[in-house]
C-alpha positions as CSV (number, residue, x, y, z in Angstrom):
1,M,-57.2,45.8,18.0
2,A,-60.7,46.5,17.6
3,E,-63.5,43.3,17.1
4,S,-63.8,42.8,13.5
5,H,-67.7,43.0,12.8
6,V,-69.8,41.4,10.0
7,A,-70.6,44.4,8.1
8,V,-74.0,45.0,7.6
9,A,-75.9,46.5,4.0
10,V,-79.7,47.6,3.9
11,V,-80.6,47.1,0.0
12,T,-84.0,48.1,-0.6
13,H,-87.2,50.0,-2.5
14,A,-86.5,53.7,-1.6
15,P,-87.3,54.5,1.2
16,L,-87.7,51.8,3.3
17,G,-83.3,50.9,3.7
18,S,-83.3,54.6,5.2
19,A,-86.6,54.3,7.5
20,L,-85.0,51.2,8.4
21,K,-81.6,52.8,9.3
22,S,-83.7,55.4,11.0
23,I,-85.5,53.2,13.6
24,A,-82.1,51.5,14.4
25,E,-80.4,54.5,15.6
26,H,-84.0,55.3,17.0
27,I,-83.1,52.4,20.0
28,F,-79.4,51.9,19.3
29,G,-77.8,55.2,18.5
30,E,-75.8,55.7,14.9
31,H,-74.1,51.8,14.2
32,P,-71.1,52.0,11.9
33,G,-71.5,48.6,10.6
34,L,-74.8,49.9,9.2
35,T,-75.0,51.1,5.4
36,V,-78.1,51.3,3.7
37,I,-78.2,51.3,0.0
38,D,-81.8,52.7,-1.3
39,V,-82.2,51.6,-5.2
40,L,-84.4,54.5,-7.1
41,P,-86.6,53.5,-9.7
42,G,-85.1,52.8,-12.9
43,A,-82.0,52.0,-11.7
44,C,-79.6,49.8,-14.2
45,A,-78.9,46.5,-12.5
46,D,-75.4,46.6,-14.2
47,D,-74.2,49.7,-13.3
48,S,-75.7,49.1,-9.3
49,T,-74.4,45.9,-9.0
50,E,-71.2,47.4,-10.0
51,S,-71.3,49.9,-7.8
52,L,-72.4,47.9,-4.7
53,L,-69.5,45.2,-5.7
54,K,-67.2,48.5,-4.8
55,R,-69.1,49.5,-1.5
56,L,-68.7,45.8,-0.1
57,R,-65.1,45.9,-0.7
58,K,-64.9,49.0,1.1
59,L,-67.1,48.0,4.0
60,D,-66.0,44.5,5.0
61,T,-63.7,44.1,7.7
62,G,-62.4,40.6,7.2
63,A,-65.3,39.0,9.0
64,G,-68.1,39.3,5.8
65,V,-70.7,41.2,4.4
66,L,-74.5,40.5,5.2
67,L,-76.9,42.1,2.7
68,L,-80.6,42.2,3.8
69,T,-82.7,43.1,0.9
70,D,-86.6,43.7,0.6
71,L,-88.6,41.4,-2.4
72,P,-87.0,38.7,-3.2
73,G,-86.6,38.6,-7.1
74,A,-87.0,42.5,-7.1
75,S,-84.2,45.0,-8.6
76,P,-82.2,45.6,-5.3
77,A,-82.7,41.9,-4.3
78,N,-81.4,40.9,-8.0
79,I,-78.5,43.2,-7.5
80,C,-77.8,41.9,-4.1
81,V,-77.4,38.4,-5.3
82,R,-75.3,39.4,-8.4
83,A,-72.9,41.2,-6.3
84,C,-72.7,38.5,-3.9
85,T,-71.8,36.0,-6.4
86,L,-68.9,38.3,-7.2
87,A,-67.7,38.8,-4.1
88,N,-67.9,35.4,-3.2
89,Q,-65.8,34.7,-6.5
90,A,-63.2,37.2,-5.4
91,G,-62.7,35.7,-1.8
92,M,-65.3,37.8,0.3
93,R,-67.5,36.0,2.8
94,C,-70.8,37.3,1.7
95,E,-74.6,36.2,2.1
96,V,-78.1,37.8,0.7
97,V,-81.1,37.6,3.2
98,A,-84.6,38.4,2.0
99,G,-87.4,40.0,3.8
100,V,-86.3,42.7,5.5
101,N,-88.0,44.1,8.4
102,A,-86.8,46.1,11.7
103,S,-86.8,43.1,14.0
104,M,-83.9,41.4,11.5
105,V,-81.8,44.9,11.4
106,L,-82.0,45.3,15.3
107,R,-81.0,41.6,15.7
108,V,-77.9,42.0,13.1
109,I,-76.5,44.6,15.1
110,N,-77.1,42.9,18.5
111,Y,-74.9,40.3,16.5
112,A,-72.4,42.1,14.2
113,T,-68.9,40.9,16.4
114,S,-70.3,36.7,15.1
115,D,-69.3,34.8,12.4
116,L,-71.2,35.9,9.8
117,N,-73.3,32.6,9.1
118,E,-74.5,32.9,12.5
119,I,-75.9,36.3,11.8
120,V,-77.3,34.7,8.7
121,Q,-79.4,32.3,10.6
122,V,-80.3,35.4,13.8
123,A,-81.3,37.3,10.7
124,L,-83.8,34.4,9.7
125,E,-85.0,33.8,13.6
126,G,-85.2,37.6,14.1
127,A,-87.9,37.8,11.5
128,R,-90.2,34.7,11.7
129,Q,-90.3,35.3,16.0
130,T,-91.9,39.0,14.8
131,I,-94.3,38.1,12.1
132,K,-97.7,37.4,13.6
133,R,-100.7,38.3,14.5
134,V,-100.6,41.0,17.4
135,D,-104.9,41.5,17.9
136,S,-106.2,38.2,19.9
């Protein structure tokens, strides 16, 4: 039986998510547990929330879903929070982390077979460790 993994969805302002996925594929090759949803300008939050919730149901292998988004309070993050709330109410494990960067995506791919709570911490730590001044 295949090992269960946390599904990871990168939900961002277009084209950031696609760019982050390209970086991950450049390093690791294609990863079936990584999905990108680029939110286009003018997207309806209500329609997008329902669409994301449907995607989450399809992505979840039983280990949960981690949503990585860009800007807290912006449309993609708000859509993630709404969909995650509905998913959790329906019994699906779901978490949202904002401030996505390349390091965060790469780390969660490396830990995809870990518990959802652990992967949330891995994502946060990956982001913190790579935000630094490097010219001095």
